[in-house]
DRENDO-1510 file (C-alpha; in Angstrom, 1 decimal, always signed):
<recs>
REC; n; res; u; v; w
REC; 1; MET; +18.5; +15.3; +31.8 .
REC; 2; ALA; +15.7; +13.6; +29.8 .
REC; 3; LYS; +14.3; +15.6; +26.9 .
REC; 4; ARG; +10.9; +17.1; +27.6 .
REC; 5; PHE; +7.9; +15.8; +25.7 .
REC; 6; THR; +6.8; +18.7; +23.5 .
REC; 7; LYS; +4.3; +16.8; +21.5 .
REC; 8; SER; +3.1; +13.3; +21.1 .
REC; 9; ALA; +5.1; +10.9; +18.9 .
REC; 10; ILE; +1.7; +9.1; +18.0 .
REC; 11; ASN; -0.6; +10.4; +15.5 .
REC; 12; TRP; -3.8; +9.7; +17.4 .
REC; 13; VAL; -6.1; +10.7; +14.5 .
REC; 14; GLU; -4.6; +8.3; +12.1 .
REC; 15; PHE; -4.4; +5.6; +14.8 .
REC; 16; GLU; -8.2; +6.0; +15.5 .
REC; 17; LYS; -9.0; +5.6; +11.8 .
REC; 18; GLN; -7.3; +2.2; +11.8 .
REC; 19; VAL; -9.0; +0.9; +14.9 .
REC; 20; PRO; -11.9; -1.5; +14.2 .
REC; 21; PRO; -15.4; -0.3; +15.6 .
REC; 22; GLU; -15.6; -3.3; +18.0 .
REC; 23; GLN; -12.3; -2.1; +19.6 .
REC; 24; LYS; -13.1; +1.6; +20.0 .
REC; 25; THR; -13.7; +1.4; +23.7 .
REC; 26; LYS; -10.3; -0.3; +24.3 .
REC; 27; PHE; -8.7; +2.3; +22.1 .
REC; 28; LEU; -10.2; +5.1; +24.1 .
REC; 29; ALA; -9.2; +3.7; +27.4 .
REC; 30; PHE; -5.7; +3.2; +26.0 .
REC; 31; LYS; -5.6; +6.8; +24.8 .
REC; 32; ALA; -6.8; +8.1; +28.2 .
REC; 33; LYS; -4.0; +6.2; +30.0 .
REC; 34; ALA; -1.4; +7.6; +27.6 .
REC; 35; ASP; -2.8; +11.2; +28.1 .
REC; 36; ILE; -2.9; +10.8; +31.9 .
REC; 37; TYR; +0.9; +9.5; +31.8 .
REC; 38; LEU; +1.8; +12.5; +29.6 .
REC; 39; ARG; +0.2; +15.0; +32.0 .
REC; 40; ARG; +1.9; +13.4; +35.0 .
REC; 41; VAL; +5.3; +13.6; +33.1 .
REC; 42; GLN; +4.6; +17.3; +32.2 .
REC; 43; ALA; +3.5; +18.2; +35.7 .
REC; 44; ASN; +7.2; +17.7; +36.8 .
REC; 45; PRO; +9.6; +20.5; +36.2 .
REC; 46; PRO; +12.1; +19.7; +33.4 .
REC; 47; GLU; +15.1; +20.2; +35.7 .
REC; 48; PRO; +15.4; +19.2; +39.3 .
REC; 49; PRO; +14.9; +22.1; +41.8 .
REC; 50; LYS; +18.2; +23.8; +42.7 .
REC; 51; ILE; +19.4; +23.1; +46.2 .
REC; 52; ASN; +20.6; +25.9; +48.5 .
REC; 53; TRP; +23.7; +24.0; +49.8 .
REC; 54; GLU; +24.8; +27.1; +51.9 .
REC; 55; GLU; +21.7; +27.0; +53.8 .
REC; 56; TYR; +22.1; +23.4; +54.6 .
REC; 57; GLN; +25.7; +23.9; +55.8 .
REC; 58; LYS; +24.3; +26.4; +58.2 .
REC; 59; ILE; +21.6; +24.0; +59.6 .
REC; 60; VAL; +23.5; +20.6; +59.6 .
REC; 61; PRO; +25.9; +20.4; +62.6 .
REC; 62; VAL; +28.0; +17.5; +61.1 .
REC; 63; LYS; +31.0; +18.8; +59.3 .
REC; 64; GLY; +31.6; +17.6; +55.8 .
REC; 65; LEU; +28.2; +15.9; +55.5 .
REC; 66; VAL; +26.7; +18.6; +53.3 .
REC; 67; ASP; +29.8; +18.6; +51.0 .
REC; 68; LYS; +29.7; +14.9; +50.8 .
REC; 69; MET; +25.9; +14.9; +49.9 .
REC; 70; LYS; +26.6; +17.8; +47.4 .
REC; 71; THR; +29.3; +15.8; +45.5 .
REC; 72; ALA; +27.0; +12.7; +45.5 .
REC; 73; TYR; +24.1; +14.7; +44.3 .
REC; 74; SER; +26.0; +16.3; +41.5 .
REC; 75; GLY; +27.5; +13.0; +40.5 .
REC; 76; PHE; +24.3; +11.2; +40.3 .
REC; 77; GLN; +23.1; +10.3; +36.8 .
REC; 78; VAL; +19.8; +8.7; +36.0 .
REC; 79; PRO; +20.5; +5.7; +33.7 .
REC; 80; TYR; +18.3; +6.0; +30.7 .
REC; 81; PRO; +18.2; +2.9; +28.5 .
REC; 82; THR; +19.6; +3.2; +25.1 .
REC; 83; ASP; +17.4; +2.6; +22.1 .
REC; 84; THR; +18.6; -0.7; +20.5 .
REC; 85; LEU; +15.4; -1.8; +18.9 .
REC; 86; SER; +14.4; +1.1; +16.6 .
REC; 87; ALA; +17.0; +0.2; +14.1 .
REC; 88; LYS; +15.7; -3.4; +14.0 .
REC; 89; VAL; +12.1; -2.2; +13.7 .
REC; 90; ASP; +13.1; +0.2; +10.8 .
REC; 91; GLU; +14.9; -2.7; +9.1 .
REC; 92; GLN; +11.9; -5.0; +9.4 .
REC; 93; TRP; +9.6; -2.3; +8.2 .
REC; 94; LYS; +11.8; -1.8; +5.1 .
REC; 95; SER; +11.8; -5.5; +4.4 .
REC; 96; LEU; +8.1; -5.6; +4.7 .
REC; 97; GLU; +7.2; -2.5; +2.6 .
REC; 98; PRO; +7.5; -4.5; -0.7 .
REC; 99; LYS; +5.3; -7.2; +0.6 .
REC; 100; ILE; +2.7; -4.7; +1.7 .
REC; 101; LYS; +2.8; -2.9; -1.6 .
REC; 102; GLU; +2.4; -6.2; -3.4 .
REC; 103; TYR; -0.6; -7.1; -1.1 .
REC; 104; CYS; -2.2; -3.8; -1.7 .
REC; 105; ALA; -1.8; -4.2; -5.4 .
REC; 106; GLU; -3.5; -7.6; -5.3 .
REC; 107; ILE; -6.3; -6.3; -3.1 .
REC; 108; GLN; -6.8; -3.3; -5.5 .
REC; 109; LYS; -7.3; -5.8; -8.3 .
REC; 110; ASP; -9.9; -7.5; -6.3 .
REC; 111; ILE; -11.6; -4.2; -5.5 .
REC; 112; GLU; -11.7; -3.3; -9.2 .
REC; 113; VAL; -13.3; -6.7; -10.0 .
REC; 114; ALA; -15.8; -6.3; -7.2 .
REC; 115; GLN; -16.5; -2.6; -8.4 .
REC; 116; LYS; -17.2; -3.9; -11.9 .
REC; 117; GLU; -19.7; -6.4; -10.6 .
REC; 118; LEU; -21.4; -3.8; -8.5 .
REC; 119; ASN; -21.6; -1.4; -11.5 .
REC; 120; ARG; -23.0; -4.4; -13.5 .
REC; 121; ILE; -25.7; -5.1; -10.8 .
REC; 122; LYS; -26.6; -1.4; -10.3 .
REC; 123; ALA; -27.1; -1.2; -14.1 .
REC; 124; LEU; -29.8; -3.9; -13.9 .
REC; 125; PRO; -33.4; -2.9; -13.7 .
REC; 126; LYS; -34.9; -3.1; -10.3 .
REC; 127; PHE; -36.6; -6.4; -9.4 .
REC; 128; GLU; -40.0; -4.8; -9.2 .
REC; 129; ASP; -39.7; -3.4; -12.8 .
REC; 130; MET; -38.2; -6.6; -14.3 .
REC; 131; THR; -40.4; -8.7; -16.6 .
REC; 132; MET; -40.0; -12.3; -17.4 .
REC; 133; GLU; -38.6; -11.3; -20.9 .
REC; 134; THR; -36.0; -9.0; -19.2 .
REC; 135; PHE; -35.1; -11.7; -16.8 .
REC; 136; TYR; -34.6; -14.1; -19.7 .
REC; 137; ASP; -32.4; -11.6; -21.5 .
REC; 138; VAL; -30.2; -11.0; -18.5 .
REC; 139; TYR; -30.0; -14.6; -17.1 .
REC; 140; PRO; -30.7; -16.9; -20.1 .
REC; 141; ASN; -29.5; -20.0; -18.1 .
REC; 142; GLU; -31.7; -19.4; -15.1 .
REC; 143; ALA; -34.8; -18.2; -16.7 .
REC; 144; LEU; -37.8; -20.4; -17.5 .
REC; 145; ASP; -37.6; -21.3; -21.3 .
REC; 146; PRO; -40.8; -23.0; -22.3 .
REC; 147; VAL; -39.5; -23.7; -25.8 .
REC; 148; LYS; -36.0; -25.1; -25.2 .
REC; 149; ARG; -36.5; -26.4; -21.7 .
REC; 150; PRO; -40.3; -26.8; -20.7 .
REC; 151; THR; -40.5; -27.7; -17.0 .
REC; 152; PHE; -43.0; -27.4; -14.2 .
REC; 153; TRP; -42.4; -26.0; -10.9 .
REC; 154; PRO; -40.2; -26.8; -8.8 .
REC; 155; HIS; -38.3; -27.7; -12.0 .
REC; 156; ASP; -36.8; -30.8; -10.5 .
REC; 157; PRO; -36.6; -33.9; -12.7 .
REC; 158; GLU; -38.8; -35.8; -10.4 .
REC; 159; GLU; -41.7; -33.3; -10.8 .
REC; 160; GLN; -41.7; -33.2; -14.6 .
REC; 161; LEU; -44.1; -35.0; -17.0 .
REC; 162; GLY; -42.8; -38.4; -18.2 .
REC; 163; TYR; -40.2; -38.8; -15.4 .
REC; 164; VAL; -39.1; -42.4; -14.9 .
REC; 165; PRO; -37.1; -43.3; -11.9 .
REC; 166; PRO; -33.6; -44.8; -12.8 .
REC; 167; GLN; -34.4; -48.2; -11.2 .
REC; 168; HIS; -37.5; -48.5; -13.6 .
REC; 169; LYS; -35.4; -47.5; -16.6 .
REC; 170; ALA; -33.1; -50.5; -15.8 .
REC; 171; VAL; -36.1; -52.9; -15.5 .
REC; 172; LYS; -37.6; -51.9; -18.9 .
REC; 173; LYS; -34.4; -52.6; -20.8 .
</recs>
């Protein structure tokens, strides 16, 4: 007889944590179907009901029919498929574990770099509190420097005083 399901082999809490938010409804529908199936399986008794063969022999007039059915019933075995794939899955999982750990280490490095950048950005003064001098100290290449690089807004070469188009430069030479 098949083993009774005493508890679920799936850790639903951990599974739900890994489901993306946009797929929560599909996950909940899947979990509901799994719960319905489990309840249907558990609604059946673990063993088939016992048959009172003596009572049937009294009722059935054909001789030997009940004995024949009794031997057929006792000899009947439900064929349960053997698990041939779990070993392959475990083998694949073991071969993938080093790759997963390597990937996690790489991602952890990226997380650390991003965290350093976030900490640097959080350490900056708020935009509302920043002065032009502070901006120049923090971003010297992007800030307006009237001494070294005097320009006018929008700071394109075409908008600056003394700009000569390239074709006029060639004509003057």
